[in-house]
C-alpha positions in Angstrom: 60.2 -45.4 -19.0 58.0 -47.8 -18.3 55.9 -46.2 -20.9 58.5 -45.8 -23.5 60.2 -49.4 -22.5 56.7 -50.9 -23.2 55.7 -49.1 -26.5 59.4 -50.5 -27.6 58.3 -53.7 -26.9 54.5 -53.5 -29.2 56.8 -51.7 -31.7 59.5 -54.7 -31.8 56.5 -57.4 -31.4 54.0 -55.5 -34.3 57.4 -56.1 -36.5 57.2 -59.6 -36.0 54.1 -60.1 -36.2 53.9 -58.3 -39.8 56.8 -60.3 -40.8 55.4 -63.5 -40.0 51.7 -62.7 -41.4 53.6 -61.7 -44.8 55.5 -65.1 -44.4 52.4 -66.9 -43.7 49.8 -65.5 -46.2 52.0 -64.2 -48.6 54.1 -67.2 -49.5 52.2 -69.6 -48.5 54.7 -71.6 -46.4 53.6 -71.0 -42.7 52.7 -73.7 -40.7 50.1 -74.2 -38.1 52.6 -73.6 -35.6 53.9 -70.6 -37.0 50.1 -69.0 -36.6 49.4 -70.5 -33.5 52.6 -68.6 -32.2 51.3 -65.1 -34.3 48.2 -65.4 -32.1 49.7 -66.0 -28.9 51.9 -63.4 -29.3 49.2 -60.7 -30.6 47.0 -62.1 -27.7 49.8 -61.4 -25.1 50.5 -57.5 -26.5 46.2 -56.9 -26.0 47.0 -58.0 -22.8 49.9 -56.0 -21.8 48.0 -53.0 -23.5 45.4 -53.3 -21.8 47.4 -53.4 -18.4 49.0 -50.7 -19.3 45.6 -48.5 -20.0 44.5 -50.4 -16.9 41.5 -52.4 -18.3 40.4 -55.2 -16.6 40.8 -58.8 -18.0 36.8 -59.3 -18.2 36.2 -55.7 -19.1 32.4 -54.8 -18.8 32.8 -52.2 -21.2 34.4 -54.1 -23.4 37.1 -51.2 -24.0 40.3 -52.1 -26.8 43.3 -49.9 -27.2 43.3 -48.1 -30.6 45.0 -45.7 -32.4 44.0 -42.2 -31.5 44.8 -43.8 -27.6 48.3 -44.5 -28.5 48.9 -41.3 -30.5 47.4 -39.6 -27.5 49.9 -40.9 -25.3 53.0 -40.9 -27.8 52.9 -37.5 -28.3 52.8 -36.7 -24.2 55.2 -39.3 -23.9 58.0 -37.9 -26.2 57.3 -34.1 -25.3 59.3 -34.9 -22.6 58.2 -32.1 -20.1 54.3 -34.0 -18.8 55.5 -35.8 -15.4 52.0 -35.2 -13.7 50.5 -37.3 -16.5 47.1 -39.4 -15.1 44.8 -41.3 -17.5 41.3 -42.1 -16.1 38.6 -44.0 -17.2 35.0 -42.6 -16.6 31.5 -44.6 -17.1 29.8 -44.7 -20.3 27.1 -42.4 -19.2 29.6 -39.8 -17.9 28.2 -36.7 -20.3 24.9 -37.2 -18.8 26.0 -36.3 -15.8 26.1 -32.7 -14.2 29.9 -31.1 -13.9 30.3 -32.0 -10.0 29.5 -35.4 -10.7 32.1 -35.4 -13.6 34.5 -34.5 -11.2 34.2 -36.8 -8.8 34.4 -39.6 -11.3 38.1 -37.9 -12.3 39.0 -37.1 -8.7 39.5 -33.9 -9.8 39.4 -30.7 -7.0 36.8 -28.7 -9.2 35.0 -28.5 -11.9 37.1 -25.5 -13.1 39.5 -28.2 -14.2 37.2 -30.4 -16.7 38.3 -29.0 -20.1 37.2 -29.8 -23.8 38.8 -29.4 -27.0 37.3 -27.7 -29.5 37.9 -27.2 -33.1 37.4 -23.7 -34.5 37.4 -22.7 -38.1 38.3 -19.5 -39.3 35.3 -19.3 -42.2 37.0 -16.0 -43.8 40.9 -17.3 -43.8 42.6 -16.2 -46.8 46.0 -17.9 -47.3 47.6 -14.6 -49.0 47.1 -12.9 -45.6 49.7 -15.5 -43.8 53.4 -14.0 -43.2 56.2 -15.1 -44.8 56.8 -18.6 -44.2 61.0 -19.8 -43.3 61.8 -23.1 -43.5 62.2 -25.2 -40.6 65.2 -26.4 -39.5 66.6 -29.4 -41.3 64.5 -28.8 -44.6 61.8 -30.6 -42.7 59.1 -28.4 -44.5 57.0 -25.2 -44.1 56.7 -23.3 -40.6 52.9 -22.6 -39.5 51.6 -19.1 -39.6 49.8 -19.0 -36.1 48.4 -15.5 -36.6 46.5 -16.6 -39.7 45.6 -20.4 -39.3 42.3 -21.9 -40.7 42.0 -24.2 -38.0 42.9 -23.7 -34.6 41.9 -26.0 -31.9 40.6 -24.2 -28.4 41.0 -25.7 -25.4 38.4 -23.9 -22.6 37.0 -25.3 -19.6 33.4 -26.8 -19.2 32.5 -23.9 -17.1 33.5 -21.3 -19.7 32.1 -20.7 -23.3 33.9 -19.9 -26.3 33.7 -15.6 -27.1 33.9 -15.3 -30.9 35.1 -11.7 -30.7 37.9 -12.7 -27.9 39.5 -14.9 -30.1 39.5 -12.6 -33.1 40.9 -10.0 -31.2 43.4 -12.3 -29.6 44.7 -13.8 -32.8 45.0 -10.7 -34.4 46.8 -9.4 -31.6 49.5 -12.0 -32.1 51.0 -9.5 -35.1 52.3 -6.1 -33.7 50.3 -3.3 -34.0 50.9 -1.7 -37.6 50.1 -2.7 -41.7 51.3 -6.7 -40.9 47.9 -6.7 -38.3 45.5 -8.3 -40.1 41.8 -6.8 -40.4 39.1 -7.8 -37.8 37.4 -8.7 -41.1 39.5 -11.3 -41.8 37.7 -13.5 -39.2 35.0 -15.6 -39.0 35.5 -18.1 -36.1 32.6 -21.2 -36.1 32.7 -24.6 -34.6 34.5 -26.6 -37.5 32.2 -29.1 -39.3 32.6 -32.9 -37.7 34.4 -34.2 -40.6 36.8 -31.3 -40.6 37.0 -32.4 -36.9 37.7 -35.8 -37.9 40.4 -35.4 -40.8 42.4 -32.9 -38.5 42.2 -34.4 -35.3 42.0 -38.3 -36.2 39.4 -38.3 -32.8 35.8 -38.9 -32.4 33.5 -36.7 -30.7 34.3 -36.6 -27.4 37.6 -38.1 -27.7 39.1 -34.8 -29.3 42.3 -34.4 -27.3 45.1 -31.5 -27.9 47.6 -34.3 -28.0 47.9 -36.9 -31.0 46.5 -34.9 -33.6 47.1 -36.3 -37.0 47.5 -32.7 -38.7 48.8 -31.1 -35.8 51.2 -29.6 -38.2 48.2 -27.7 -39.6 46.1 -26.9 -36.3 47.4 -24.0 -33.3 46.5 -24.9 -29.9 44.9 -22.1 -27.9 44.3 -22.2 -24.2 41.9 -20.0 -22.4 43.7 -17.9 -20.0 41.0 -19.0 -17.5 42.8 -22.6 -17.0 46.0 -21.2 -16.1 43.9 -19.3 -12.8 42.6 -23.0 -11.7 43.8 -24.2 -8.2 45.2 -26.6 -7.7 46.8 -26.0 -11.4 45.8 -29.1 -13.1 43.4 -29.6 -15.8 41.3 -32.9 -17.2 40.6 -33.3 -21.3 39.8 -36.0 -23.8 42.6 -38.8 -24.4 41.6 -40.7 -27.6 38.7 -42.6 -26.6 35.3 -41.1 -25.3 35.5 -42.7 -22.1 39.4 -41.8 -21.5 40.6 -38.9 -20.1 43.9 -37.4 -19.1 44.7 -35.2 -16.7 48.1 -33.0 -16.0 49.6 -29.8 -14.6 48.4 -26.7 -16.8 52.6 -25.6 -17.1 53.1 -28.9 -18.8 50.2 -28.8 -20.9 51.5 -25.6 -22.4 54.7 -26.7 -22.7 54.0 -30.2 -24.3 51.2 -28.2 -27.0 53.2 -25.3 -27.3 49.6 -23.5 -26.7 49.0 -20.0 -27.1 47.5 -19.0 -23.9 45.0 -15.7 -24.6 41.4 -14.3 -22.9 39.1 -16.0 -25.4 36.5 -17.3 -23.0 33.7 -16.2 -20.6 31.8 -18.1 -17.8 29.1 -20.2 -18.6 25.7 -19.2 -17.9 23.2 -22.0 -16.3 21.4 -22.4 -19.4 24.4 -23.4 -21.0 24.5 -27.1 -22.4 27.3 -28.9 -20.8 28.5 -31.3 -23.9 
């Protein structure tokens, strides 16, 4: 695919740049010609990446491609199940717009397709409540207990709000009824601190994506069941840059993130802030 081949070129090019940089700066044996070649190669890479991300040559907003965006795209493409993906740039004042105006910016059919990802922390998390973990195949570490995680990335529609009581009930229900099911008092879900959000997701405010989280092995993704009811079954969310959104089929999102799909939201009241 074009994305995979382009990424391969970037990878090889960066390795060459790195090797050349070491040669010129560490050994002090580089020539002006080599330094000029490195500068030209770097400029070419930037132009190619801008073309890949649909950033115009004279972008009035001076957008640049960063590692957060690359992580999102790498995760999506490596999942090998997201074929309906669209990346959309939005204006810097996007979050001052109403939901209908945002939908028009994205070309969405409905405001119910617009989603946000919020990192939630269980303030009563107790690691001793976790089920016995098993080694991953190939000895790649421990399997995350999704029934008792300290953090969850919850994806909900902008037209909805997270219901913490429902969230507790649904996470508890991931275990069968009986002694292993945790008591409701084992949960107290709150919005995670900004520093935890940045550390675990690797994204800034209004740029959080369920794809490409730096600590994806520690943060299960939870999707509100209401998102699966939207028609057409297509959704938009953050893509690693505050002005960049990504859209895809709901079923592809579920497969690509291994999301837990549960009933955890209520309709948004008109008084609720659109953030």
